N, C-alpha and C positions, 0 to 999 in steps of 0.2 A: 504494500500500500504506500509506504514512504517513498519507494522507488518511483511509483507511478506519479505521486505528488511532485517529486523532484523533476521528473520529466515534464510534467504539465507546467510547473513553474518556469523552467528553462524556456519552454515554448512560448509562454506568455511574455517573458522578458524579451525574447527575440522579436516577437510581434511589435512590442512597444518600441524597441530600439529601431526597428525598421521604419515604423511610423514617424519617429522623431527625426530620423535621418532624411525624411522626405520621400520615402518609398523606394522602389526598386531602381536599379541603374537604368532600366528602360524608361521609367517615368522621368528620371532625372534628365535624360537626353532630350526630353520634350518640355523641360522647365527652363525658364530664364530667371536666374536669381540676381536681383538688382539691390545694391546697397547705396543709398543716397542720403543727403541731408534731410532733416525733418522739414516738412512744409516747403519742399523745394521742387514741386511738380504739380501740375493739374492731374490729380489722380484718376480722373475720367479717361485720360489718355492711355492709362495702363490697360484697361479692358478693351479699348478701341484698338490698341496695338495688336492684341491677340487676333482680332478679326482681320486687321490689315495684313498681318504677317501671313495668315492663311491665304488671303487673296493674292499675295505676291509670290508665295513659294509653294502653296498647296500643302504646307505642313502645319500641324497644330503645335501650339506652345502655350504654356501656362506660366504667368509671371508670379514669382515669389518675391515680394517687395519688403525690404527692411530698411530702417533708418538709423542714422547716427547723428551726434551733435558735435563731436570733436574729431578732427582729422586723425589724430594719433590712435584713437580707438579703432577706427577703420584699418589703419595701417598695421597695427599690431596683429590683427586677425590674419591679414594677408602675409605678413612676415613669418608668422608661426605656422602657416599652412593649416590654420584651424577652420577655415571656411572656403568653400568652393564657389564663391561668387563669380558670376559671369561678367558683371559690370559694376564699377564703382565710380564715384564722382568726387575725387579729392581736389584740394586747392593746388595752386601752381607749384609751390615748393615741395609738396608731397608727390606731385606728378614727376618732378625732377628726381626725387629720391627713388621712386618706384622704377623709373627707367634706368637710373644709374646702378641700382642694386639688382637688376634683372628680374623685377617683379611684374613687369608689364609686357604683354604680347603685342606684336605689331598688328596694325589694323588691316582688314581685308575690305577694300572698297569695291569688290566685284559683286554687284547686286543683281546680276542677271539682266532681266528686262526692266527692272525697277530703276528709275533715274537716280543719279547720285546727288542727293540733296545737300551733302556736306559742302558743296561748292557755294552754298548760300552763306557760309561763315564769312563775316566781314574780314577783308584783308588786314585790318588793324589787329584783330585777334590772332590771325595766322602769323603776322610779323612778331607779335609778342611771344608766341610759342616758339618761333625761330630763335628768340633770344634766350631761351631756357638753357641752363648750364648742364647739357647732356653730351659730354665729349664723345665724338664718333657716331652720334645718333641725332636725328632730328625729332623733336618732341611731337611734331605734327604727324609723324608716322606711327606714333603710339597713343595718341590722344586727340580728341576733338573738343574744342572749347564749348562751354555750355552757357554759363552766366559770368558777368563781370561787374566790377564796381571800383570805387575809389575810397580813399581815406581822407577825412576832413573834419571840420567842426560843425556839429548841429548846435544851433543857438536860438534863444528865445528873443524875438524881435522887440518885446516889451521892455527888456532890460539891457539888451546888447545891440550896439550898432554894428553893421557889417564890417566897418573899417577896424573895429576892435578885435576882430578875429581873422583879419586878413594875413596874419603871420602866425607861425607856430610859436613865436615868442609870446603869444597871448596867454600861455599857461603861467607866465610870470607876472601878469597884470594883477596888482593888489586888489583891484576892483572885484576880482573873481574869487576872493578868499572864501573857501568852503562852498563855492558855487560851480565847481568843475568836476565832471565825471570823466575819468580816464578809462579807455578801453583796456581791459585786462588781457592784452594780447601783445606780448613784448615785441614781436616782429613788426606789427603795425604802428608801434610807437617809436621803436629804435630807428627804423628806416627814415621816416620823415624828419626826425631830429638830426640824423646825419646830414640830411639835405639842408636843414636850417643852420647847423653849425658850419657848414661849408658854403653858405649862400654867396659870400663874396667871391670865392674862387670859382663857383659855378657861373656867376654873373660875368666874371672876367674871362671865362673860357679856359681857365687853367685846371679846373676840376670837372671830370666827366661824371654826371650823376648816375649813369648806368654802371660805370665801374665802381662807384661809391657803394652800390648795393652789395658788393662782395667784401666790404671792409668790416672785418670783425677783429681788428687789432686791439690790443690792450689799451692803447692810447684813446682810440675812438670810443670804446666801451666806457672808459673812465670819464670821458668828456660828456657823454650822454647821461651817465649816472649822476654826475655833478649837477647837470641842468635839471634833471628830474627831482633831485633832492631839494634844490632851490625852489622848485615849483610845488613841492609836496604840501606846503601850507595852504595852497588853494584847492587841493584835491578833497572833495567830499566823499568820493568812493572810487574803487577800482572795480569796474563792472564787465562781465562777460555778456550779459543779456538784459539786465534790468534797467540799464540807463535810459533806453528809449521810453520805457514806462514812466520813469521818474521825471523825464523831461515833459511829458504830457501833463504831469501833475505839478509842474513848476517847482520841483524840489531842487532843481539846479538850473543854471542859466546857460551853461556850455557843456557839450559832450563831445569828446574826441571819439569818433565813431566811423562806421562804414556807411556808404551812401544808401545801400538798401535798407538798413535799419533806420536811417534818417528819414527816408521816404515813407516808411511804415509809420513812424512816429508823427510825421507831419500830417498824414491822412487822419490818424486817430485824434490828434490834438485839435484838428479843425472841428471835430464833433463837439468839443467842449470849449470852443472859442479861445484856444491858445494858439498863437501864431509862432510856429517854429520855421526855421530855414536851415540851409546847409551851404557851406562854402569850402572850397579847397584853397588853402593859404597860397599867397603869391609866390613863395619860394618853390612850390611844387610839392608833389606827394608820390605815393606809390599807388598803382592800380593793381587789382588782383583778379584772378580768374579761377573758376572751377571748370573741370573738364571730365569727359568720359574716358575711362581707361578699362581695358580688359585685363584682369589680373592673370598672373602666371598659372593659377590653379583652375581657371575657367573650364567649364565642361561644354556649354552650349555657345561656342564662339560665333557660330553663324547667326543665331538669333540676336546675340549681343551687337554684332556689327549692323544688323538690320535695324535694331532699336536706335542706335546712334543716328543712322540715316533718317529714320522716322522723326526723330526729335529736331531735325534740322529743316523741316518744312516750314514755310512762312506761317501757315495757319497754326501749327503747334507752338511755334515760338511766341506768337501773339497771345494765344491762350495761356501759356505759361506765365508770361509777364503780367497778365491781368490778374492771375490768381496769386502769385507769390510775391510780386512787388520788386523783384530784382530784374536786371536788364539782360536780355538775351544777346548772344553774340551774332545772331542772324541779321544781316545787313541788306536785305532785299528791298525793292521799291514798295512791296506790300507792307512790310514792317514800318518803313519810313512814313507811308501814307497814314497808317494806323496811329503812329505816335504824333504826327502833326494834328490829326483830328482830336486826339486826347488833350493835346496842349492848348487847343483853342478854348477849352472849357475849364482851364486851370489857371490860377493866379501864379503858379510856378512855371512860367513859360517866358521865353525870350528868343529873339533872333540869334542863332548861333551858327558858327561854321562847323558843321558835322561832316565835312567832306572826308575826313580821316576814317570815318566809319561807313558812310553810305555812298561815297563817291563824289565826283565834282559837282553833280547836280544839287548836292546838299550843302553848298558853301554858304548859304544864307537862308535858313529855314526856321520856322517857329517850332521849338521843341522844349521839353523839360530839361533845363540845364543840370539838374541833379542826376538825371539819367544819362544825358549826353552833354558833358561839358564842352565849351568852345575849344576849337583846335588849339588855340594859343595856350589854353590851360592844360590840355592833354599832352602837349609837347613837353611839358615839365613833369609829367607823371611817368614813373619808371617801374619796372617789374622787380619785385624782390626775388631772392634766391634761397635755396635750402642752405642752411648754415652747417648741416651735417655734424661733424665731430666738434664744431665750435659752439653748438647749441647750448651745451652745459654752461659755458662761460656766460652766455647771455641770460640764461635762467637764473644763475647765481646773482648777477647784477640786478635783475628784476626783483628777486626775492629780497635783496638788501634794500632796495628802494621802497618797496611796499611795506616791509616789516612783517612780523609774524602775527601781530595782534590786531583784531578789529576794534575800532573805537566804539564807544557806547552809541554815538550818533549813527554809525553805520549799521549797528545791530538793530536799532530802532527803524532805520530806513528799510532794512531788509525785511523786517516784520511787516511794515506797511506794504511793501511790494508783494509779499506773499498773500496778504489779505486782498490787495487790489487785484492780483491775478486771479484769485478765486472768484471774486465778484465779477471781474471782467469776463471770465470763461463762461459763467452762468448766463450773463447777458448776451454774449456772443453766440451761445448755443441756441438762442431763441430768435436770432435774426441772421440773415445771410449778408455776407460781406465779401466783395470780390477781392479785397486785399487781405492776405493772410500773414500772420506773424512769422517773421524769419527768426530762426534760432541757431544760426550758424555760429560756431565758435572756432575761430582760426587761432592756432597756437604757434 
């Protein structure tokens, strides 16, 4: 009897393990496992892809969709071989690391009779991926850009004039004492401050800002640390995600943040009569990209390649932008027309030169400058790079600047945020909103 029970127990365990692993290998061959940022896609597109894929190939596929909030969490699973994802969406510096460490497979753009929609990616994004530090390899052969943005200041127009945040030196302004939120993302703080500290050399043409993005010397790290310590008296909090919420509640006046988060906060603040805006300081900044990569351990590479292609259609790019609030890399006339129409109904619109993104015909068009900064602004924005073995030095500097203890004020603010988020989620669950909260955390 015990023997029979043991056999039955083993059989049951095997069934459970099989179910947890996603089924048989035959089933896995018809699955597409995607690992993406939270709230970073119009999820209706997932079901529609399954139908589209069958129409294009005559093959069935089932999408298994999972999300992450931190680049390194995703990367750790790939590095350890703990997950057989077919497609992931890391940020630029992680793309560099995956390619350099042999964790990314080359793309296959042979889509049979299906058009190659990846040609819709704006040349601007292609050029930035060409600049990635992947010796002997071109990042465009291993990844396709998806969304992009910039780093700058979000500010409350009631208390702050645009001229007061036109330089990264604004973090030293005594007017902003305890009124400044800093993004808890050392890369997105260190790089712009390098630009700020070298502003005279850049203006004189003796310093190349692109090359500056490789600078992790002890001298530069120390200079940035000194500047941050001087500015610390103004810092009300170091935030990874709650800053945009706090800005809508006027808990701070200035937030060092990402353009996508700023746009989300601006939309939300408008509902409560709070006027927020966003600016890229005059010295220049860094622009960031997220892109699709097929990991080394992928099983269904065909469906992964087709999904990348599918996401590059103009229609899907427009739908994605409307839902998630970030900016697609697709630069077709259809996307341009859509964005012009949206800008007509927004106070966040101005005539800009967007020829760098949409081509010569867009050298003077009405657009949202938070989404599409003017060319003269973007000419000063550069791509960051993976610091690889030097990351630990930057993390130690960042830890020294922040300190290990939270102040009582921050603890109270965090409590307020938690309560606000609960209330907000209840309200939002009862009404539809085309803009969804971004939760990206770039480390």
